[in-house]
Jmol script that loads the backbone (N, CA, C; Angstrom):
load data "model"
ATOM      1  N   MET A   1    -131.731 170.626 169.788  1.00  0.00           N
ATOM      2  CA  MET A   1    -131.593 169.113 169.453  1.00  0.00           C
ATOM      3  C   MET A   1    -130.550 169.169 168.859  1.00  0.00           C
ATOM      4  N   PRO A   2    -129.680 168.572 168.655  1.00  0.00           N
ATOM      5  CA  PRO A   2    -128.384 168.224 168.316  1.00  0.00           C
ATOM      6  C   PRO A   2    -128.215 167.251 167.051  1.00  0.00           C
ATOM      7  N   TYR A   3    -127.362 167.517 166.208  1.00  0.00           N
ATOM      8  CA  TYR A   3    -127.388 166.518 165.029  1.00  0.00           C
ATOM      9  C   TYR A   3    -127.414 165.317 165.036  1.00  0.00           C
ATOM     10  N   ASP A   4    -128.141 164.900 164.692  1.00  0.00           N
ATOM     11  CA  ASP A   4    -128.627 162.999 164.277  1.00  0.00           C
ATOM     12  C   ASP A   4    -127.976 162.533 163.372  1.00  0.00           C
ATOM     13  N   SER A   5    -127.222 161.686 163.217  1.00  0.00           N
ATOM     14  CA  SER A   5    -126.576 160.975 161.935  1.00  0.00           C
ATOM     15  C   SER A   5    -127.484 159.812 161.639  1.00  0.00           C
ATOM     16  N   THR A   6    -128.187 159.662 162.247  1.00  0.00           N
ATOM     17  CA  THR A   6    -129.146 158.345 161.959  1.00  0.00           C
ATOM     18  C   THR A   6    -130.339 158.596 161.168  1.00  0.00           C
ATOM     19  N   LYS A   7    -130.739 160.268 160.979  1.00  0.00           N
ATOM     20  CA  LYS A   7    -131.396 160.897 160.186  1.00  0.00           C
ATOM     21  C   LYS A   7    -130.751 161.218 159.144  1.00  0.00           C
ATOM     22  N   ASP A   8    -129.783 161.386 158.924  1.00  0.00           N
ATOM     23  CA  ASP A   8    -129.186 162.061 157.764  1.00  0.00           C
ATOM     24  C   ASP A   8    -128.478 160.743 156.766  1.00  0.00           C
ATOM     25  N   PRO A   9    -129.604 160.896 155.641  1.00  0.00           N
ATOM     26  CA  PRO A   9    -129.117 159.691 154.650  1.00  0.00           C
ATOM     27  C   PRO A   9    -127.802 160.078 153.881  1.00  0.00           C
ATOM     28  N   LEU A  10    -127.298 161.087 153.930  1.00  0.00           N
ATOM     29  CA  LEU A  10    -125.613 161.465 153.310  1.00  0.00           C
ATOM     30  C   LEU A  10    -124.840 161.526 154.237  1.00  0.00           C
ATOM     31  N   THR A  11    -125.077 161.136 155.696  1.00  0.00           N
ATOM     32  CA  THR A  11    -123.897 160.648 156.824  1.00  0.00           C
ATOM     33  C   THR A  11    -122.206 160.353 156.006  1.00  0.00           C
ATOM     34  N   THR A  12    -122.668 159.098 155.262  1.00  0.00           N
ATOM     35  CA  THR A  12    -121.129 158.360 154.769  1.00  0.00           C
ATOM     36  C   THR A  12    -120.853 159.281 153.282  1.00  0.00           C
ATOM     37  N   PHE A  13    -121.640 159.947 152.822  1.00  0.00           N
ATOM     38  CA  PHE A  13    -121.592 160.580 151.584  1.00  0.00           C
ATOM     39  C   PHE A  13    -120.477 161.375 151.379  1.00  0.00           C
ATOM     40  N   ARG A  14    -119.495 161.053 150.679  1.00  0.00           N
ATOM     41  CA  ARG A  14    -118.104 162.133 150.350  1.00  0.00           C
ATOM     42  C   ARG A  14    -118.679 162.792 149.036  1.00  0.00           C
ATOM     43  N   GLY A  15    -118.846 163.990 149.820  1.00  0.00           N
ATOM     44  CA  GLY A  15    -119.188 165.353 148.601  1.00  0.00           C
ATOM     45  C   GLY A  15    -118.263 165.819 147.901  1.00  0.00           C
ATOM     46  N   THR A  16    -118.539 166.212 146.923  1.00  0.00           N
ATOM     47  CA  THR A  16    -117.555 167.054 145.737  1.00  0.00           C
ATOM     48  C   THR A  16    -118.035 168.275 145.940  1.00  0.00           C
ATOM     49  N   GLN A  17    -116.868 169.294 145.476  1.00  0.00           N
ATOM     50  CA  GLN A  17    -117.150 170.702 145.063  1.00  0.00           C
ATOM     51  C   GLN A  17    -118.369 171.144 144.921  1.00  0.00           C
ATOM     52  N   GLY A  18    -119.108 170.585 143.833  1.00  0.00           N
ATOM     53  CA  GLY A  18    -120.175 170.789 143.459  1.00  0.00           C
ATOM     54  C   GLY A  18    -121.353 170.310 144.273  1.00  0.00           C
ATOM     55  N   ASN A  19    -121.606 170.067 145.231  1.00  0.00           N
ATOM     56  CA  ASN A  19    -122.541 169.377 146.390  1.00  0.00           C
ATOM     57  C   ASN A  19    -122.687 170.408 146.997  1.00  0.00           C
ATOM     58  N   PHE A  20    -123.734 170.700 147.583  1.00  0.00           N
ATOM     59  CA  PHE A  20    -124.365 171.631 148.716  1.00  0.00           C
ATOM     60  C   PHE A  20    -123.628 171.369 150.023  1.00  0.00           C
ATOM     61  N   GLY A  21    -123.182 172.089 150.534  1.00  0.00           N
ATOM     62  CA  GLY A  21    -122.589 171.812 151.911  1.00  0.00           C
ATOM     63  C   GLY A  21    -123.315 171.618 153.248  1.00  0.00           C
ATOM     64  N   SER A  22    -122.666 170.864 153.902  1.00  0.00           N
ATOM     65  CA  SER A  22    -123.364 170.639 155.453  1.00  0.00           C
ATOM     66  C   SER A  22    -123.139 171.211 156.729  1.00  0.00           C
ATOM     67  N   LEU A  23    -122.404 172.134 156.238  1.00  0.00           N
ATOM     68  CA  LEU A  23    -121.990 173.227 157.498  1.00  0.00           C
ATOM     69  C   LEU A  23    -121.794 174.364 157.003  1.00  0.00           C
ATOM     70  N   GLY A  24    -122.181 175.410 158.243  1.00  0.00           N
ATOM     71  CA  GLY A  24    -121.980 177.097 157.846  1.00  0.00           C
ATOM     72  C   GLY A  24    -121.583 177.749 159.056  1.00  0.00           C
ATOM     73  N   ARG A  25    -121.177 178.849 158.702  1.00  0.00           N
ATOM     74  CA  ARG A  25    -120.755 179.917 160.088  1.00  0.00           C
ATOM     75  C   ARG A  25    -120.827 181.551 159.357  1.00  0.00           C
ATOM     76  N   ALA A  26    -121.318 182.218 160.544  1.00  0.00           N
ATOM     77  CA  ALA A  26    -121.011 183.772 160.125  1.00  0.00           C
ATOM     78  C   ALA A  26    -119.737 184.280 160.140  1.00  0.00           C
ATOM     79  N   VAL A  27    -119.489 184.923 159.198  1.00  0.00           N
ATOM     80  CA  VAL A  27    -117.645 185.200 158.667  1.00  0.00           C
ATOM     81  C   VAL A  27    -117.883 186.530 159.602  1.00  0.00           C
ATOM     82  N   THR A  28    -116.538 186.930 160.127  1.00  0.00           N
ATOM     83  CA  THR A  28    -116.486 188.150 160.356  1.00  0.00           C
ATOM     84  C   THR A  28    -115.135 188.506 159.784  1.00  0.00           C
ATOM     85  N   PRO A  29    -115.260 189.501 158.861  1.00  0.00           N
ATOM     86  CA  PRO A  29    -114.498 189.960 157.459  1.00  0.00           C
ATOM     87  C   PRO A  29    -113.285 190.420 158.321  1.00  0.00           C
ATOM     88  N   SER A  30    -112.069 190.256 157.741  1.00  0.00           N
ATOM     89  CA  SER A  30    -110.718 190.806 158.487  1.00  0.00           C
ATOM     90  C   SER A  30    -109.688 190.846 157.084  1.00  0.00           C
ATOM     91  N   ASP A  31    -109.275 191.801 157.357  1.00  0.00           N
ATOM     92  CA  ASP A  31    -107.909 192.410 156.209  1.00  0.00           C
ATOM     93  C   ASP A  31    -106.872 191.405 156.408  1.00  0.00           C
ATOM     94  N   SER A  32    -106.677 190.235 157.511  1.00  0.00           N
ATOM     95  CA  SER A  32    -105.227 190.060 157.374  1.00  0.00           C
ATOM     96  C   SER A  32    -105.754 188.232 157.861  1.00  0.00           C
ATOM     97  N   GLU A  33    -106.762 187.972 158.392  1.00  0.00           N
ATOM     98  CA  GLU A  33    -107.090 186.497 158.766  1.00  0.00           C
ATOM     99  C   GLU A  33    -107.780 186.007 157.974  1.00  0.00           C
ATOM    100  N   ASP A  34    -107.474 184.616 157.275  1.00  0.00           N
ATOM    101  CA  ASP A  34    -108.058 183.625 156.477  1.00  0.00           C
ATOM    102  C   ASP A  34    -109.240 183.141 157.171  1.00  0.00           C
ATOM    103  N   LEU A  35    -110.072 182.626 156.768  1.00  0.00           N
ATOM    104  CA  LEU A  35    -111.038 181.321 157.077  1.00  0.00           C
ATOM    105  C   LEU A  35    -110.443 180.213 157.404  1.00  0.00           C
ATOM    106  N   ASP A  36    -110.618 179.755 158.495  1.00  0.00           N
ATOM    107  CA  ASP A  36    -109.886 178.105 158.748  1.00  0.00           C
ATOM    108  C   ASP A  36    -111.276 177.546 159.295  1.00  0.00           C
ATOM    109  N   PRO A  37    -111.721 176.687 158.418  1.00  0.00           N
ATOM    110  CA  PRO A  37    -110.868 176.196 157.181  1.00  0.00           C
ATOM    111  C   PRO A  37    -111.467 176.911 156.051  1.00  0.00           C
ATOM    112  N   TYR A  38    -110.748 177.110 154.913  1.00  0.00           N
ATOM    113  CA  TYR A  38    -111.212 178.036 153.816  1.00  0.00           C
ATOM    114  C   TYR A  38    -112.552 177.419 153.686  1.00  0.00           C
ATOM    115  N   ALA A  39    -113.510 178.277 152.935  1.00  0.00           N
ATOM    116  CA  ALA A  39    -114.870 178.377 152.769  1.00  0.00           C
ATOM    117  C   ALA A  39    -114.911 177.450 151.291  1.00  0.00           C
ATOM    118  N   LYS A  40    -115.951 176.588 151.604  1.00  0.00           N
ATOM    119  CA  LYS A  40    -116.230 175.755 149.899  1.00  0.00           C
ATOM    120  C   LYS A  40    -116.932 177.054 149.191  1.00  0.00           C
ATOM    121  N   ALA A  41    -117.589 177.875 149.852  1.00  0.00           N
ATOM    122  CA  ALA A  41    -118.458 179.027 149.044  1.00  0.00           C
ATOM    123  C   ALA A  41    -118.877 179.771 150.458  1.00  0.00           C
ATOM    124  N   ILE A  42    -119.219 181.222 149.997  1.00  0.00           N
ATOM    125  CA  ILE A  42    -119.978 181.882 150.767  1.00  0.00           C
ATOM    126  C   ILE A  42    -121.343 182.254 150.154  1.00  0.00           C
ATOM    127  N   VAL A  43    -122.298 182.959 150.690  1.00  0.00           N
ATOM    128  CA  VAL A  43    -123.676 183.687 150.399  1.00  0.00           C
ATOM    129  C   VAL A  43    -123.446 184.685 151.158  1.00  0.00           C
ATOM    130  N   VAL A  44    -124.139 185.809 150.818  1.00  0.00           N
ATOM    131  CA  VAL A  44    -124.548 186.862 151.126  1.00  0.00           C
ATOM    132  C   VAL A  44    -125.521 186.783 151.941  1.00  0.00           C
ATOM    133  N   THR A  45    -126.031 187.157 153.047  1.00  0.00           N
ATOM    134  CA  THR A  45    -126.883 187.278 154.510  1.00  0.00           C
ATOM    135  C   THR A  45    -127.706 188.954 154.535  1.00  0.00           C
ATOM    136  N   ALA A  46    -126.850 189.260 154.190  1.00  0.00           N
ATOM    137  CA  ALA A  46    -127.301 191.114 154.075  1.00  0.00           C
ATOM    138  C   ALA A  46    -126.535 191.364 153.019  1.00  0.00           C
ATOM    139  N   GLY A  47    -127.238 192.585 151.756  1.00  0.00           N
ATOM    140  CA  GLY A  47    -126.375 192.985 151.173  1.00  0.00           C
ATOM    141  C   GLY A  47    -125.872 194.232 151.354  1.00  0.00           C
ATOM    142  N   GLY A  48    -124.849 194.746 150.078  1.00  0.00           N
ATOM    143  CA  GLY A  48    -124.077 195.793 150.359  1.00  0.00           C
ATOM    144  C   GLY A  48    -122.704 195.397 149.443  1.00  0.00           C
ATOM    145  N   ASP A  49    -121.718 196.061 149.876  1.00  0.00           N
ATOM    146  CA  ASP A  49    -120.541 195.392 148.980  1.00  0.00           C
ATOM    147  C   ASP A  49    -119.883 194.560 149.132  1.00  0.00           C
ATOM    148  N   LEU A  50    -119.192 193.672 148.521  1.00  0.00           N
ATOM    149  CA  LEU A  50    -118.498 192.352 149.142  1.00  0.00           C
ATOM    150  C   LEU A  50    -117.072 192.531 148.539  1.00  0.00           C
ATOM    151  N   VAL A  51    -116.166 192.163 149.043  1.00  0.00           N
ATOM    152  CA  VAL A  51    -114.538 192.096 148.961  1.00  0.00           C
ATOM    153  C   VAL A  51    -114.147 190.876 149.108  1.00  0.00           C
ATOM    154  N   ILE A  52    -113.460 190.178 148.304  1.00  0.00           N
ATOM    155  CA  ILE A  52    -113.061 188.346 148.883  1.00  0.00           C
ATOM    156  C   ILE A  52    -111.732 188.208 148.023  1.00  0.00           C
ATOM    157  N   LEU A  53    -111.175 187.184 148.820  1.00  0.00           N
ATOM    158  CA  LEU A  53    -109.592 186.928 148.489  1.00  0.00           C
ATOM    159  C   LEU A  53    -109.677 185.310 148.269  1.00  0.00           C
ATOM    160  N   PRO A  54    -109.966 184.966 146.708  1.00  0.00           N
ATOM    161  CA  PRO A  54    -109.869 183.654 146.352  1.00  0.00           C
ATOM    162  C   PRO A  54    -109.105 182.505 146.852  1.00  0.00           C
ATOM    163  N   VAL A  55    -109.260 181.373 147.378  1.00  0.00           N
ATOM    164  CA  VAL A  55    -108.276 180.515 147.887  1.00  0.00           C
ATOM    165  C   VAL A  55    -107.055 180.202 146.796  1.00  0.00           C
ATOM    166  N   ARG A  56    -106.860 180.519 145.911  1.00  0.00           N
ATOM    167  CA  ARG A  56    -105.445 180.802 145.471  1.00  0.00           C
ATOM    168  C   ARG A  56    -105.041 181.952 144.846  1.00  0.00           C
ATOM    169  N   ASN A  57    -105.505 183.201 145.292  1.00  0.00           N
ATOM    170  CA  ASN A  57    -104.931 184.539 144.800  1.00  0.00           C
ATOM    171  C   ASN A  57    -103.924 184.825 145.697  1.00  0.00           C
ATOM    172  N   ALA A  58    -102.917 185.481 145.468  1.00  0.00           N
ATOM    173  CA  ALA A  58    -102.162 185.886 146.124  1.00  0.00           C
ATOM    174  C   ALA A  58    -102.570 187.049 146.751  1.00  0.00           C
ATOM    175  N   ASP A  59    -101.997 187.015 148.089  1.00  0.00           N
ATOM    176  CA  ASP A  59    -102.366 188.607 148.989  1.00  0.00           C
ATOM    177  C   ASP A  59    -102.660 189.713 148.406  1.00  0.00           C
ATOM    178  N   GLY A  60    -103.681 190.264 148.224  1.00  0.00           N
ATOM    179  CA  GLY A  60    -103.748 191.850 147.596  1.00  0.00           C
ATOM    180  C   GLY A  60    -104.460 191.357 146.576  1.00  0.00           C
ATOM    181  N   ASP A  61    -104.538 190.286 145.773  1.00  0.00           N
ATOM    182  CA  ASP A  61    -105.275 190.377 144.585  1.00  0.00           C
ATOM    183  C   ASP A  61    -107.099 190.029 144.911  1.00  0.00           C
ATOM    184  N   THR A  62    -107.378 190.767 145.361  1.00  0.00           N
ATOM    185  CA  THR A  62    -108.800 190.446 146.051  1.00  0.00           C
ATOM    186  C   THR A  62    -109.696 191.043 144.334  1.00  0.00           C
ATOM    187  N   ILE A  63    -111.181 190.594 144.775  1.00  0.00           N
ATOM    188  CA  ILE A  63    -112.189 190.800 144.147  1.00  0.00           C
ATOM    189  C   ILE A  63    -113.067 191.527 144.651  1.00  0.00           C
ATOM    190  N   THR A  64    -113.739 192.482 144.407  1.00  0.00           N
ATOM    191  CA  THR A  64    -114.753 193.572 144.483  1.00  0.00           C
ATOM    192  C   THR A  64    -116.021 193.074 143.693  1.00  0.00           C
ATOM    193  N   PHE A  65    -117.044 193.001 144.570  1.00  0.00           N
ATOM    194  CA  PHE A  65    -118.355 192.827 143.836  1.00  0.00           C
ATOM    195  C   PHE A  65    -119.080 194.333 144.578  1.00  0.00           C
ATOM    196  N   THR A  66    -120.232 194.915 143.882  1.00  0.00           N
ATOM    197  CA  THR A  66    -120.645 196.110 144.346  1.00  0.00           C
ATOM    198  C   THR A  66    -121.949 195.924 144.472  1.00  0.00           C
ATOM    199  N   GLY A  67    -122.465 196.187 145.164  1.00  0.00           N
ATOM    200  CA  GLY A  67    -124.152 196.205 145.511  1.00  0.00           C
ATOM    201  C   GLY A  67    -124.839 194.689 145.477  1.00  0.00           C
ATOM    202  N   VAL A  68    -124.104 193.957 145.722  1.00  0.00           N
ATOM    203  CA  VAL A  68    -124.593 192.477 145.559  1.00  0.00           C
ATOM    204  C   VAL A  68    -125.804 192.165 146.745  1.00  0.00           C
ATOM    205  N   SER A  69    -126.969 191.350 146.021  1.00  0.00           N
ATOM    206  CA  SER A  69    -128.103 191.299 146.941  1.00  0.00           C
ATOM    207  C   SER A  69    -127.905 189.781 147.965  1.00  0.00           C
ATOM    208  N   VAL A  70    -128.675 189.727 148.716  1.00  0.00           N
ATOM    209  CA  VAL A  70    -129.127 188.702 149.318  1.00  0.00           C
ATOM    210  C   VAL A  70    -129.211 187.606 148.524  1.00  0.00           C
ATOM    211  N   GLY A  71    -128.336 186.394 149.119  1.00  0.00           N
ATOM    212  CA  GLY A  71    -128.200 185.370 148.296  1.00  0.00           C
ATOM    213  C   GLY A  71    -127.187 185.231 147.224  1.00  0.00           C
ATOM    214  N   PHE A  72    -126.540 186.267 147.115  1.00  0.00           N
ATOM    215  CA  PHE A  72    -125.624 186.061 146.087  1.00  0.00           C
ATOM    216  C   PHE A  72    -124.380 185.127 146.801  1.00  0.00           C
ATOM    217  N   VAL A  73    -124.239 184.126 145.482  1.00  0.00           N
ATOM    218  CA  VAL A  73    -122.845 183.221 146.036  1.00  0.00           C
ATOM    219  C   VAL A  73    -121.906 183.771 144.737  1.00  0.00           C
ATOM    220  N   PRO A  74    -120.616 184.357 145.544  1.00  0.00           N
ATOM    221  CA  PRO A  74    -119.676 184.436 144.299  1.00  0.00           C
ATOM    222  C   PRO A  74    -119.075 183.099 143.816  1.00  0.00           C
ATOM    223  N   PRO A  75    -118.797 183.121 142.613  1.00  0.00           N
ATOM    224  CA  PRO A  75    -118.053 181.915 142.157  1.00  0.00           C
ATOM    225  C   PRO A  75    -116.533 181.266 142.131  1.00  0.00           C
ATOM    226  N   TYR A  76    -116.507 181.642 143.815  1.00  0.00           N
ATOM    227  CA  TYR A  76    -114.950 181.043 144.095  1.00  0.00           C
ATOM    228  C   TYR A  76    -114.923 180.502 145.274  1.00  0.00           C
ATOM    229  N   ARG A  77    -114.185 179.628 145.399  1.00  0.00           N
ATOM    230  CA  ARG A  77    -113.898 179.165 146.890  1.00  0.00           C
ATOM    231  C   ARG A  77    -113.178 180.486 147.386  1.00  0.00           C
ATOM    232  N   VAL A  78    -113.264 180.854 148.846  1.00  0.00           N
ATOM    233  CA  VAL A  78    -113.085 181.922 149.506  1.00  0.00           C
ATOM    234  C   VAL A  78    -112.266 181.595 150.803  1.00  0.00           C
ATOM    235  N   ARG A  79    -110.689 182.266 150.604  1.00  0.00           N
ATOM    236  CA  ARG A  79    -110.043 182.093 152.063  1.00  0.00           C
ATOM    237  C   ARG A  79    -110.163 183.487 152.643  1.00  0.00           C
ATOM    238  N   ARG A  80    -110.702 184.575 152.441  1.00  0.00           N
ATOM    239  CA  ARG A  80    -110.634 185.637 153.061  1.00  0.00           C
ATOM    240  C   ARG A  80    -112.114 186.782 152.687  1.00  0.00           C
ATOM    241  N   VAL A  81    -112.360 187.238 153.462  1.00  0.00           N
ATOM    242  CA  VAL A  81    -113.416 188.075 153.658  1.00  0.00           C
ATOM    243  C   VAL A  81    -112.844 189.447 154.035  1.00  0.00           C
ATOM    244  N   MET A  82    -112.816 190.256 152.990  1.00  0.00           N
ATOM    245  CA  MET A  82    -111.751 191.318 153.724  1.00  0.00           C
ATOM    246  C   MET A  82    -112.839 192.146 154.361  1.00  0.00           C
ATOM    247  N   ALA A  83    -112.442 193.002 155.132  1.00  0.00           N
ATOM    248  CA  ALA A  83    -112.996 193.960 156.175  1.00  0.00           C
ATOM    249  C   ALA A  83    -112.984 195.338 155.212  1.00  0.00           C
ATOM    250  N   THR A  84    -111.894 195.776 154.680  1.00  0.00           N
ATOM    251  CA  THR A  84    -112.017 197.183 153.855  1.00  0.00           C
ATOM    252  C   THR A  84    -112.691 196.982 152.934  1.00  0.00           C
ATOM    253  N   GLY A  85    -113.775 197.907 152.712  1.00  0.00           N
ATOM    254  CA  GLY A  85    -114.787 197.699 151.279  1.00  0.00           C
ATOM    255  C   GLY A  85    -115.400 196.536 151.380  1.00  0.00           C
ATOM    256  N   THR A  86    -115.757 196.290 152.275  1.00  0.00           N
ATOM    257  CA  THR A  86    -116.995 195.180 152.682  1.00  0.00           C
ATOM    258  C   THR A  86    -117.990 195.546 153.634  1.00  0.00           C
ATOM    259  N   SER A  87    -119.424 195.578 153.060  1.00  0.00           N
ATOM    260  CA  SER A  87    -119.965 196.524 153.761  1.00  0.00           C
ATOM    261  C   SER A  87    -121.270 195.259 153.939  1.00  0.00           C
ATOM    262  N   ALA A  88    -121.115 194.030 153.123  1.00  0.00           N
ATOM    263  CA  ALA A  88    -122.268 192.925 153.049  1.00  0.00           C
ATOM    264  C   ALA A  88    -121.973 192.009 154.218  1.00  0.00           C
ATOM    265  N   SER A  89    -123.084 191.326 154.718  1.00  0.00           N
ATOM    266  CA  SER A  89    -122.824 190.443 155.742  1.00  0.00           C
ATOM    267  C   SER A  89    -122.819 188.828 154.844  1.00  0.00           C
ATOM    268  N   VAL A  90    -122.091 187.954 155.506  1.00  0.00           N
ATOM    269  CA  VAL A  90    -121.568 186.628 155.081  1.00  0.00           C
ATOM    270  C   VAL A  90    -121.771 185.530 155.492  1.00  0.00           C
ATOM    271  N   ALA A  91    -122.543 184.199 155.295  1.00  0.00           N
ATOM    272  CA  ALA A  91    -122.045 183.132 155.788  1.00  0.00           C
ATOM    273  C   ALA A  91    -121.258 182.152 154.923  1.00  0.00           C
ATOM    274  N   THR A  92    -120.650 181.167 155.503  1.00  0.00           N
ATOM    275  CA  THR A  92    -119.781 180.204 154.625  1.00  0.00           C
ATOM    276  C   THR A  92    -120.646 179.034 154.154  1.00  0.00           C
ATOM    277  N   VAL A  93    -120.121 178.211 153.325  1.00  0.00           N
ATOM    278  CA  VAL A  93    -120.907 177.098 152.748  1.00  0.00           C
ATOM    279  C   VAL A  93    -119.860 176.094 153.016  1.00  0.00           C
ATOM    280  N   ASP A  94    -119.641 175.294 154.358  1.00  0.00           N
ATOM    281  CA  ASP A  94    -118.587 174.114 154.230  1.00  0.00           C
ATOM    282  C   ASP A  94    -119.188 172.838 154.267  1.00  0.00           C
ATOM    283  N   SER A  95    -118.079 172.146 153.548  1.00  0.00           N
ATOM    284  CA  SER A  95    -118.263 170.520 153.268  1.00  0.00           C
ATOM    285  C   SER A  95    -118.995 169.683 154.281  1.00  0.00           C
TER     286      SER A  95
END
end "model"
wireframe off; spacefill off
backbone 0.3
color backbone group
């Protein structure tokens, strides 16, 4: 069944950074390709190690989280999930 805007009381609501997302997608980690669009947040769907590049960090200025659990949400907006060093699976939280 497709999305039905008549059943969504927030269909015209313009969310803020602190609101829940209304879209999401599985992420394929890449050392060279940014997410398009950048993710509002990501959530770990299978635990492991996670290497991310926050939205405003320079290329190469990554952050590593070791041994993260399912449900972990890094406290950054994310533009890239690195393939090298990432063993966790993640999904985006998009506006």
